[in-house]
N, C-alpha and C positions, 0 to 999 in steps of 0.2 A: 122554564129554562132562562127566559129573559130576566126574571127576577133573581135567579141564582147568579146570572152574569153580573147584574147590577150590584148584587151583594158583594161579589168578589172584587169588583172594581172599587166599591166604596171602601172595602177593607184595605185594598192596596193603596188607595189614596190616603186613608188615615195613617197607614204605616209610613208612607213616604212623608206625610206632613210632620209626623213626630220626629222622624230622623232629620228632616230639613230644619225644623225649628230649633232642634238642639244643635245643629251644625252651623246655622247662620251666625250664631253668637258665640263663636269659639273663644274661650279664654283659657289660659293655662292654669289649671288647678294642680299644684304640685302634689297635693295629697292624693291625687288620682292619676299620677303620671303613668301608672302601669296600664291605664286604659287609653294610652295615646294612640295606639294602632288598632285597638279593639275595644269598643265600648261594652260595658257590663250590661247584661240584660236586667232591666228593671221593670217594674209594674207599669205597663203602658198607660193604663187608665189614670193612675195617680200622676204620671209625668205630664200627660196632656192637660190635666186639670190644675197643674201648679201655677199659682198666680205669678211666680217670678218670671215665667216664660215671656210675658208681654208687658207687665206693669212697669218693669224697670228699664225698658229700652229707651235710650236717650233720643232726643228729638232729631239728631243728625242721622239716625238710621232709617228715617222715613224714605219711602221710595216715590218714584213718579206715580201720579194718580192712576194712569191706565197701564202701568207696568207691574210686573211681579216684584215681590218683596226683595228678592236678591237674585238678580238675573245672572246667576252663576252657571247654571246647568241647563241641559236640554232634556225635555221630556219626550221620549220617543214612544208613541202609542201605536203599536203595529196593527191595532184594530182598524186604524184609519188608512192604512196603506192600500187597502183594497180599492179605495176611491180612485186610485191612479190606474187600476187594471181592469175593473169590470163595472158594468152599469146594471144595477138591480134596483128593485124598489127600496131595499134596505139602505141603498146609498143616500137617498134623500134624508133618511133619518140620521145617518151618520154625519151628513153635512150640517144638518141643523144642530146636532150635538156639538160639532166642532165649533160652530159660531157661538154656541152657548158657553163652551169652554173658554173661548177667547175673551168673552165679555164678562166672565165671572168676577166676583169681588176679590178682595185682598187675600182671603184665605186660600182660594184656589190658585192665586198667583204665586203663593209660596212654593208651589211644586214646579213651577215653570223653569226654575234655575237648575234643577237637577238633571244630570244626564241619566235619566231614569228609563232604562230599557224595560218597558212593561211587557215582558215576554209571556205574561199570563194570557195575553190576547193574540199571541202569534198563531193560534189555531185558525184564525180567520184567513190567513194567507193561503193555507193549504186548499181552500175552496177554489182558488184560481185553477188548481190542477186536478182536484178530485172533488166530486160532489157528495158522494156517500161516505160518511165517516161514522165510526162507532162512537156514540156519545160518551160512554163511560171511559173509553180510552182517551177521548178528547179531554175530559175533565182531569184525568190523571196527568196528562201532558201539561195542562194548565197549571197544576199544582207544582210540578217540577220546575217549570219556567218561572213561576212566581218566586220560588226559593232562590233561583239563580239571580233573578232581578233584585231581590232584597239583599242578597249577598253583595252584589255590585254597588247598590246604593249605600249599604252599610260601610263598605270599605273603599268608597270612591276616592277619598283623599289619598290613600295609599296608592291606588291604581293611577291616579293623576301624577303623583310624584315619581312613579316608576319611569315615566317617559323622559323627563329631563335628566334624571339620574342615569338612565341607560345611555342617553346621548353623550353625557359628560364622560362616562367611563369608556364607551366605545371609541370615541375620538382620541382619548388620551392614552389608550394602550397601543395605538398604532405603531409608535416608534419601537416597541419591543420586538416587532416582527420585521422592521426595516423594509416596508413594501417598496420604497423608492429604488431599492437595488434591482428589483425586477425590471423597472424601466431602464435603469442604467445598462443592465445585461442585454436587454432587447436591443437597445440602440447600439451597444458595442458589437454584438454579433452581426446585426444587419449591416452596420457600417463597414465591418470587416469584409463581409460577403460582397457588398457593393464595391469596395476597393479592389478586391480580387477580380471581380467581373470587369471592372473598368480597365484594369491592367491588361487582361486578356484581349479586350476589344481594342485597346490602343495598339496592341501588337498586330492584331489581325487587320484593323482598318485605320492605319495611321493618318490617312488623309480625309477621314470622315468629318464633316462639319460638327462643331461642338453640340449644337442643338440635336442633331440626329444621333450623335453619340450618346447623349444623356438619355434620350428616349429608348435607345437600344439597351442601355445599361439597366434602366428601370424595368423594361420588358423581361430581360433575362433574369433579373433579380426576383420578380414575381413568379417566374417559372420555377426557379430554384426553391423558393419558399413553399410552393405548392407540392413539388415533387419530393422534397426532403423535410417535410413538415415535422416528422417525428424526431429526426436527428437534430434539427435546429432547435426544437423545443427542449430537448435534453441538454443541448449546449447552453441555451439561455438559462436553464435551471442551474447548471453547474457554475456558470459565470456569476449568476446572482448569489449563489451560496459562497463563492469565493469572495465577493465584495462583502457579504455579511460577515464572513469570518474575520475580516480585517477590522471590523467594528464591534467585535464581541470577544469575550474572554474564552478560555479553554473549555468552559462548561456550556458555551452557547449563550451566555447572558450578555445582552447588549450593554455596552459601557454607558455610564451616566452621560447625559447630553451636553452639559455645560461645564464650567470650571468650579463655581462656588459649591455645587453639591458635594464635591470631594472634601471641602473644608468641613462640612457637617459630618460626612461619613467617617472621616478620620477621628473626630471627636466621639462619635457614637461607638467606634471601635475601641477607643480608649475607655469609655464607660463600661463596655463589656469585659475588657481585659483588666482594667485597673480599678474599676468601681467609681471612677470619677472621669471628667472630661479631659484632664491634663495628662501629660507624659510622666509627671512626678508631682509630689507634694513638696512645695518650697515655702518655707516660712509660714506653714499652716494653710496655704492655699494651693489649689490645683495650678500647676505651672506648665505652660506650653513651651518646651525647649526647642521646637522646630521653627519658631517664628522669631523675627528680629535677631537673627544669629549674630554673634554667639550668645547674646544676653538671654534671649527668650522673654516671655512676658506672661503675666497672669492670664488665666482663661477668662474670656469675657463672660459677663453675667447672663446674656440672653441665649441660653443653651437648651431651651425647650425642644427645639427641633431635633437636636442630637439625642436628647433623652427619649423623645418619642420614637425615633428610629430604633434605638436600643431596646425599648420596651416591645415594639412590634417584632423585632428579631427574636427576642426571648419567647414571645407568644407563639410565633409560627415555628420556631425550632422545637417547640414542645411536640408538635405534630410531625415535623420533618427534621431529623437531626442533621441532615446533610445540606440544609438550605444555606444559600450564599447570602452574606450580608448585603452585597450590592443588589441582589435580586429583591430583597425586602425594601431597600431604600428606593429602588427604581419606581415602585408603585405607590410610594407615600403621597406624591402630589395627586395621583389619581383618586385616592381615597379622600383627601382633604377637599379637593374640588367638587367631588360628588356630594359631600356634606354641605357645601356652600349653597347648593340649589334649594335646600330644604327651607331655611329662613326666608329666602327670596320668595318662594311660593306662598308662604303663609303671610308675610307682610303685605304682598300685593292682593292676595285673596281676601284679606281682611277689609280691603277698600273696595274692590270691584268684582270679587267672586273668583271662581275656579278658573275660568278662561283667562282672565288677566293674570292670575297667579301662575298658570302653566306657561304663558307666553314669557313672563319675566324670568321664570326659572330656566327656560330654554335659552334665552338670550345670555344669561350668565354661563350656561353650560357650553355655548358655542362661540362666545365672543372672542375674536382673535387676540385682543390685548390680554385677555386672561388665559386663553388656550395656549399661546406660544410660550408662556412662562410657567405652565403647570402640566405640560404633557409628561407622560411617563419618562423618567430619567432626569427631568429637570427638577431635581429634589432640593430646591432652595426654599426659602421662607415665603415666597410670593403667594402661595395658595392660602396661607394663614391671613394675609392682608386683605383677602376678600371674605374668607369664612368667618373669622372672629368678628369683624365689624358688623356683618349681617346678623349673626346670632345675638350680639350685644344690642343692636338696633331693634331686633324682634322682641327681646326681653324688655327693653325700654318702653316700647309701644304697648305691650301687653300689661306691663305693670301700671301704666297710667290709666288704662281702660278697665282694670280689674275692679270688680264689685266687692272684693274681699280684701280687707286690710292685711290679713295674714299672707295672702297670695302676693300682694304688692311688695311686702317685705322680703318674701322668699325670692321673687323674681329679681328684685333689686340686688339682693345679695348674690344671686347667681351671676348677674351682670357684672358686679364688682369682682367676682372670682374670675370671670372670663377676661376682664381688663387685666387682672394680675397675670393670667396665662399669656395674654397678648404682649404685655411688657416683657415677659420672659422669652418672647419670640422675636420681637422686632423693636428697634429703638424709636420708631415713629408711632408707637402705640397711642400716643396722647391725642392724635387728631380726632378719633371717634369719641374719646372721652370729652374733649372740649366741645364737639358738636352737640352732644347730648346735653351737657350742662347748659350751654347757651340756648338750646331749643326749649328746655324745660323752663328756664327763667323767662324767656320771651312769651311762652305759652301762659305762664302764671300772670305775667303783666297784662296780657290781652284779656285773659279771663276775668281778672280783677276789675279791669276797666268796664267791660260790658256788663258785669254784675256789680257795678258800683253801689247800687241801691242796697243789695244784700250785704256788701262790704261795710257800708256805713251803719248797718244795724248791729254790728258787733261780732261776738265770738261765734255765732252760728255759721257765719260765712266759712270758717275753717272746717266745718263739718261736711261741707259739700264734697261729693265724691272726687271731682276733678281737682279741687284745691288740696284736699287731704292726701290723695294719691301722689300729687306732684311734690308736696312737701316731704312726705314719707320717702318717696323715691330719691329725691335729692340728698336727703340726709343719709339714708341707708347706702345708696349707691356710692356716694363720696367716701363715707367711712370705710366701707368694705373694699373699695378700690384702693384706698390708701393703705389699708391693712395688707391686702394680697400683693400689691405691687412692691411694698416694702419687704414682705416675706419672701417673695420669689426673686426679687432683685435687690433694691435697697431704697431708702427714703429719698436719696438724691435723684434716683430715677423717677420717683413719683413727682418730684418738684419740676420735672421737665414739662408738665402739662401747662405751666404758665411761662416757662423760660424759652422753650424751644420754638414756639410759633414765630416769634420775632427773629430768631436765628436762622430759620429755614430760608428766608428771603436772601440771606447773605451766604448761602451754601457755596456758591460758585464765584464769589467775588475774589479779586486778585490783589495782593499786596496791601490789604487793609489792616490786618492785625499782625502781619509778619512779613519779613523780606523774602521768605521762601516761596517757591511757586506753589500754586494750588492745583494739585493733580486732578481733582474732581472736575476741573474745567475740560478735561480730555477723556473722561470715562464715558464710553459710548452710551450706556444706559442712562446717564445723567446729562446727556446733551440736551440743550433746550430745544423746544419744538414751537413752531409758529402756531398761532391760534387756529388757522385753517387746517393745519396738520392734525391738531388735536381733535377738531370737529370731525374730520374724515376718519380718523382711527377709531374714535369712540362711537361715531355714528355709523359704524359698519360700512364705511365707504360711501355713505349717502347722507347728504346734509339734511334731507327731510326726515331721516330717522332721528337725528339729533333734535329737530324741531318737534317731532312727535313726543319725544321724552320730556321736553320742556312743557308741552301742552299737558302731558299727564300730570306733572307736578302741579301745574296751575289748576287743573280740574279738581284737585283735592280741596280747593277753596269754594267749590260750588255745592249747593244743597242737592241732595238726591231727589227730593220731591219737587223742588221749585228751582230749577237751574236758571241762572241769569244768562239767557242766550246772548244778550248784547255783550256781556263780558267775555263769553267763550268766543264769539265771532270776532270781537275786537282784539282779543289776545292773539288769536290765530293770525289775523291780518298784521298785527304788530310784529310778530315773530317772522312772518314771511318777508316783511319789509326789511327787517334787520339782516336777514340772510341774503336778500337780493342786493342790498347795499354793500355786502361783503365787508362788514366792519372788521378791521384787523387790530385795532388798538385794544389790548387786553382789558384794561380798566373800563374803557367805554363800553365794550361788549358786555362785561359782567353787570354793569349798572343797567344797561338797556334791557337785558333779559330778566332783571329783577323788578322792573317797573310795574308790569301787570300785577304781580303778587303784592307789591307795596300798595298800589292803588286799591286793590280788592280788600286788603286788610284795613286801610284807612276808611273805606266805605263801611266796612263791617263795624269798625269802632264808632263811626258817626251814627250808624243805625242801631248801635248796641245789639248787633246780631248775635244771638246766643245759640243759633242752630248749626252754624258751620263749625267744624273742628279744625283749627289752624295748626295744630302741632305737627301734622304730617307735612304740610307745605313748608313750614318753617324748617323742620329738620332736613327735608329733602333738598330744599333750595340752598341751605347752608352747605350741605354735603356736595351738591352739584357745583356751586360757585367756587368753593375752596379747592376742590380737586381739579377743576379746570385750570385754576391759577397754578396749582402745583405741577400739572402736566406740562405747562409751558416752560417750567423751570427745569424739568427733567423728564424725558420721554417715558421712563419706567413708571412714573406716577400716574399714567393713564389707567393703570391697573386699578387704582383707588377710585377712579370715577365710574368703573363698570357697574358696581351695585346700584348707585343712584340712577344711572342711565337705564339699567334694566327695569328697575321698579317704576320709573316714570314712563318708560315705553310700555310696560305691561298695563299700567293704569289707563293710559290713553286708548290702547287697543281693547282693553276690557270694557271701557265705556262705549267704544265704537261697536263692539259686539252686542252689548246690551241694547243700545238704541237702534242700531241697524236691523237687528233681527226682529224687534218689536214693530218697527216701521214696515218691514216687508210683510210680516204676518197680518198686521192690523190695517196698515195703510193700503197695501196692494193686495190684501187677502190671499197671500201665498201660504201654502201649507206650513204650519208652525215648524215642523221638523225640517222641511226643505229650506225654510228661511234661515234657521239657525245653522244648519250644516253648510249652507252657501256662504254665510258670513265667516264661519270658521275656516273654510277652504280658502277663501280670498285672503284672510289674514295669514294663514299658513303659507300661502304662495309668496308672501312678502319675505319670509325667512328662508325659503328654499335656496336662493343664491348664496345667502350667508352660510348656510349649512354646507353647501357644496364647497365653498371656499375654505371653510374650516376643516373639512375632511381632507382636502388637498394639502392644506398647510400641515396637518397632523401627519400625513403620509410622507411628507418631505423632510420631516425632522430627523436628523442623524446626529450621532455624537461628534463633538469636535476632537475628542480623544480617539486614538487609533493604535494599531499594533506597532507602528513605527515609534511612537512615543513610548509605548510600554517596553519595547526592546531596549531603547536608549536608556530609560530610567532603571530598568532591571540590571543593565550593565553597571551603572553607577552604584547601585545597591550592592552588587556582588563584589565590586572592585574596591570600594571605599571603606574607611573606618567609620564607626558610628558618629564621630564628631566632625565628619566632613561637612563642608558647606557648599551649596549650589548657588551660583550667581547667574542672574539673567534679568531681563525685564520682568516686571511684577506679575503680568497677566496669568501665567501658568504656575505660579508658586504653589497653589493648592495641589496641583498634580504632582509636583516634585516631592512635596511633603508626604503625600499618601503612597505613591508608587515606589519612590526611591527611599523613603523613610529617612530622609536627611533634612537638616535645617536649611532655611533659605534666608537671604538678606531681607527681602520684603515680598509681600504677596497682595492678594486682593482685599485684605482687610487692613493692611498697613501701607498702602500705596501713597497716601498723602502724608509723607514723611520726608525728611532730608535725604533719605536713601535714593529717592527718585533723581535727585541732582547728581549724587555721587556715581550711581550706576550709569546714568545717562552720559556723564562725563567720561567714564571709562570706555563706553562704546564710541563716543564721538572723537576723543583725542587722537592725534596722530603720533603721540609720544608714548611708546610702549612702557617706558620706565614710570611715567605718571599713571598709566592704566594699572600696572602691577601695584604701585604704591597705594592707589585708591582701593583696590581689592584687598590688599593686606590690611589696610586701616579698617575696612568693613569687617573683615574676618577676625581681627584682633579685639575690637571693642565697639563695633557698629559706629555710632556717632559720638561715643564718649569722649574721644580726643578733641573733636571740635567743640563739644559742649564745655569742656574744661577750659579751653582757650577763651571762648566767648564769655564765659562767666568771669574770668579774671580780668579781661580788658574791657568788658562791657560794650563791645561793638562787634556785631555779627559780621558785617561786611569786611572789617579788618581781620577778623578771625579766619574768614575764608581765604584771604590773601596769604596769611601765615600758613594755612594748611597746604595751599598749592606750592608754597615755597619748600616745605619739608617733605611732601609726598614722594617726589621722584628720587629723594636721597636715601642712602642707607642710614642705619641707626646712628652712626657716629656723626655723619654730616648733619642729620636732623638735630642731634643733641647740641651741636655748636650753635645753631640758630636759636633753639629754645632757651638755652642757658643765658643767651644774651638778652632774653626778654623776661625770663622767670627765674626763680631760685632753683637750685639743684633738685630739691625734692619734687617741686611742681613739674619740672622738666621730665623727670623720670616717670612720674605718674602719667603724663601725657604720652610718653614714648611707649609705655606698656599698652596703651590703647591704639597706637598707630604703627609701631615697629616691633611687635612681638614675633615669636616664632609661630606663624599661623598654621592652622590645620590644613588638611587637604582641601583643594578647591576645584570645583568643576564649573566651567563657564560655558553656557549654552547659547549658541546663535542659531536661530531657526527662521524658516521662510516667512512666517507671519510678521517677523520684526522688520521686514522691508516696508510693508505698508504702515507700520507704526513708527517709522524713522522720524517723521515730522514731530512726533510726540517726545520720544526719548532724546532726540537731538535738541529739541526746544528746551527741555529741562536741563540737559547737559550744558547748554550754552547760556544758561540763565546768568544775567548780569546783576550781581548783588548790589553794586553801587546804584544802578538804575532802580533796582527794587527798593533800596533804602530811600532814594529821592522820592519815588512815587508814594511809598508808604508814609513818609513824613509830610510831604506837601499836600496830601489829600486829607490830612487831619484838619479839623475845624479851626484850630488856633493858628494854623499856617495858611490854609486856603482862604481865610477871611482877612489875613494880614500879610499883604505882599511884602512889606518891609521885613517882616520876621522871616518869611520864606526865603527871600533873597539873601538875607544875612546867614541863614543856615547853609545855603549853597556855597557862599563865599568862605565861610569858616571851615566847613567840613571838606569841601572839595577844591577850594582855591579858585573858583570861577571869578572872572571879572564881573563888575556890576551889570554890564550890558548882557553878557552871556547868561548870567544868573537870572536876569529879568526875562529874557527870551525863553529860558528853560522853564521858569515858573509858569508862564502863559501856556507853554506847550503841554505841561503836565495838567493844568487846569482844563485844557480843551479835551482831555481824554474822558469819555463819558461811559464807556462800557468795559466789561472785563476782557472782551476780545481785543479791544484797542490797547488795553493795558498790557496784556500778554505779548502782543506784537511789538509794543514799544520797548518792553524790557528785554525780549530775546526773540531771535528769528525762528522760523520753522523749516529747517533744512530737510530735504527729502530726496528720494530716488525717482528718476524719470524713466526707468526701463532700460533694456538692452537691445542692441541691434547686432546682426551678424556681420562678419568681416570676410572679404575675399582677399586672398594673399597672392601676390606675384613677387617672387624672390623675397626681398625684405620690405616690401611696400604693402601696407594694408589699406584697403578701401572699405571703410565702415560708414555706410550711409553717405552723408555729405563730407565726412572727414577723411583725410589722407594722413596716414601715420607711417613715418619712416622708422623702422626698427634699428637702423644703423645709427642715425643721428638722434633718435629719440625725439623727433619733432612731430607735431600734429597741427594741422590747419584745415580750414574749410574754405575753399575758393568761393568768392562772391564778387558782385559788381564793384564793391568797395575795396577789393583786394582780399588777401588772405586773412580770415578771421580765426581767432583762437579761443580755446576754453581758458578759463582762469587758471585751472590746474590740470595736470596730466600725471597719470600713474601707469607705469609700464613694468610688468613682472619680468625678471630675468632669473637665471639659475642661481645668481648670487643674492638676489633680494629684489627690492622694488626701487625703481628709478622715479623720482618725483621731479616735476618741472612746473614752474609757474610763469605765466605771461602777464604783462602789465599794460599791453596796448592791444587795440582791436579785439576787445573781449566780447564774447557772445553772452547775452543775458537770457535767463529763463523768463517765463511769462510773469512770474511774480517780482521781476526786477532784480532778483539775485543772480550772481554770476554762475556760469556753467562750469562743471568739472567733469572730466572723463577719466575712465580707468579701463585698461585692457584686462580681460579675463582669459586666461590661457587654459586650454584643455587639449593635452597632447600637443599637436602642432597647429591646431586651429584656434581662432580667437573670436571673442565677442567684445563689443564695446559697451561699457556701462556709462550711462549719463545720469548726472545728479547735481545737487547743490555743491559748489566747490568746497564747502566746509567738510563734506563727507568723503572727499577724494582719498585722503590718506587716513581716514578713520579706522579704528580697530575693527569695527564691524565690517567695513568694506574689505579689509585685508583678511579677516578671518572667514567670513562667509563666502565672498566672491573670489578671493585670490588664495584661498587655502592656507593662509598663514605664512606665505612665502616671506622669508627674511626675518620673521619674528623669532625670539629666543625663549620667551617665557610660556608660550601657549603651544601645547603638544596635542595633536589631534587624537582623541580617545575613541570617538565613535562617529560614524557618518551614516545615517539612515534616511531613506526616502520612502514615504508612504505610497501606496498604490494610487492615491489621489493626487500625488505630485509634490507634496510638501517635504522639504529637506530639513533634517535636524542634525546639526553638528555639535558634538560635545568636545570641549577642550579641557584637558587636565593641566592645571597651572604648575609649571616647574619654577618654584620660588627662587632657585639659584640661577636659572637661565643659562645653562651650560652650553647648549648647542643651538645654532641657527637653523631654521627650517629652510631647506633648499629644494629645488626641482632639477631634474635632469633634462637638458635640452636634447631632443631627438637628432639623429644624424641628418644633416640637411639634404645630402644627395639622395638618401633612401626615401625620405618622407616627402620631398617636394612634389614628386610626381603623384603620390597618393593624395596629398592635400589638394593639388590642382584638380585631380579627378573628382575628389569629394566635393569641392566647392562648386564644380560645374553641375553636378547632379543634385546637390543638397541645398544649394544657395536659396532657391525660392522658398523651400520649407523653413529654413533657418530665418530668412528675412521675415516671414510671416510670424513665426514664434517670437522672435526677439524684439519686434517693434511694439510689444505689449508694454503697458505701464507696470510699475512695481505692484500696484494693487491687483492688476489682472493676473500677474504671475502667481498670486496667492490663491486665485480661484481654481478649484479643482474641477475639471471637466472630464467626463468619461466617454 
């Protein structure tokens, strides 16, 4: 029996060895790609005798002397578990066998990496519970378990991949079910019950102390919750479903989460309906007539995402004819993100085994920077920015390690194909292309130096595998990338790989190449981030995770068999010092974290070290450093850092697992199984908080679009003609185009255009005639009128002045001015673009625009003369020649020499884009509202006293009565404006205060803001209901269940009637108001003292 058992064990070991040996050296053979998930059954005897299995292994694959060849897996031998439960004479034999296993040679170590559940020996465990067993039945059981064990070993890679793929999908589908609404509903129902109970107790015990009252309320609440548990549960469910219904369409499909996904879904809808991404074909190209109204523009080239969405819809509609396009689009990021974990696993596994691979893949799956931009419904292109680079990097590394020239060519070609797809997806595709080219050239240079003797011998050097593969890869990858990028996009796009890196650094600079404002400086996802912020975000909120990832990259420079412990320890100490010093200078930090790698490479060059493989460290550190730099320029670019971080993190913990488990089993003589499981559990515990946080984040994701927006846009669609135009700030332009199916002035892909100034000015101005003139100009020809004037006079700032002179005028008045400057024909051409008979116009003012007021008012108040001065004086020929700069200021603007010199120095002292923005234009904003108490015609609004008879407002103080710079009071006839020039109250930013009354029935609130906004069109339209205006007629007024208000105004181009309000009868309403203010004043005061930003926050 013992001989039979040994025979079975030997067979199992041989089988595991064969599988392990073939698995340790995975390379991608495209000719056998069908065996990716299932290996073909081949002759085991011939496979084990193949000389290729061992003879061609490079030196860098050697392992630590006393460690197993690839410490990837765990070998669980259940025959030894009995040592923990019973003491028999056979235990001693098993213990001796265990020691022999630990001290076996390299061959036996090959199996230690496998998570090999040897269930063929599970039969021994049953002896703990039962002594008498039928031998034949036992042998049958052994055979069954052996098959199961072999199946697990054979398909272990697939089984390992299932874990991170499952986590990725599970987290990202959460928004589809809107689980956060259950929490809202619970809080809403319980708060309502608590409020009712408190009201009853206040009536019964009016003199009860507050502390006792609160205790009694909570006691009664818990009693109600126990006694009416079923009814309350039903009410919570109903309330939750109500909230869900406001965030879902009529079919129950949750709306897409963000704004940009609607841009792509509209184009995918066009592809399905028109056969191309445009609304029409114009001059032979697909044309988008819903953008840059009324001109439209050609469809952009990077439409992979829209085409992929359309393809998936066609595929799934084959099985379900009633499927909703939005339902398919909703799950696209879930699919792409799940695919991204596959190359992460294999890249890391190649270096440190399965445990490191699965850790890296899990980090990618749950990383917040990746998760928040790729959850279900966030169907933008962000998922591709992780998936494509990872697949391309995997192909790059496999191509360089391939032992087959044919495979190198095939892998390089596929890499070029993916570069082509990536360029068809996102304009920043070039970064991974550049990293790979740089890494390959640096690797070739290093390899040539350490093999300089072979190099000097001549042509044979080129036949070495590393050199040959590198040269073949560079040539094939470059050619195929150029081919596919040009095919899917165009040759100009391919040329971005050497043009765009330098331009990236200037993405958010102000006034350098143009006098127009740079809208990118205010786009939230492109806001700069501090280095500390980047480290926290990428490091999962823990700086030492970031340190671990850096150590992982550094460890790729150590030999597996002979690690330089001094280098590992020194590098760890160096990184700890850097983080303890809290270095915040970006360039200094990037240099410091690169020093250990640079030193190690120099040492390797000095020693002509041919055993370490530096291509991994070069590639990863380039990826790491470049994306850290990019992340500080725009917070959205932290996404690009996630892959490099995850791989480095997986390498470090994979090495930790390898060495810690060996140390426990051999150094402390802990059971091999227990040591490995212990290390895995400890490593897993590191990621538990991150997973919990990721799950909470995913559950809280909700659409920003809701039923109130859909109702408003559906009304526009039903009421308007097809050529109608929607004007508003750019953020929600993609919603307008998709749901209302109408053109917009500008949107999230055209925000950095002159329209930002024109629309901002229309919102900011207190001149209704100018606002209407600007909207008419935009609806007639977009910026064509300005462009024509600027081209003829050659001065953009002067062209702006001319535009503001003619915009408030009718066509005849404008013509008089233009004919004085240009000939008749030119004047008529300009008028066609500024004073045509415009199409229908819908102007939207919404709650979100309160918080954005600083942005649109900033661009609306842009000083083009200052923009020209800054743009000119910052040029090298002026900044280095003061006399020339001063001369420009005197000639162009008429400054005196002294004033010109002072201005020259002032401009040269500006060093950042933020300073330039603030110097050119202010940032006016709203400061919130407060409630008012009324006594006869006197309002008490916080510290302000406002007399409705004299229309005077002041705030008593020790220095006397203080005033706001401007005051706005609504009446039934319109708005009364008043300005003060003395004793002015300033805001914290030094700007002067403005106040405006908001009338609701016979009650008032007071709005506080920058004085520039007091009489603005936005203030009058959104806060004061358009009172006194002639051209804006309220078309729709919707409020969402979450608190956001959306007002749509239809423009009356003729301005026939003034908007008025009816004043209630004083005698009847005074008592009611007095009564209301007495009872409701505390609540109003609490609500109204919020800031503009908090007004936008929806609480349930």
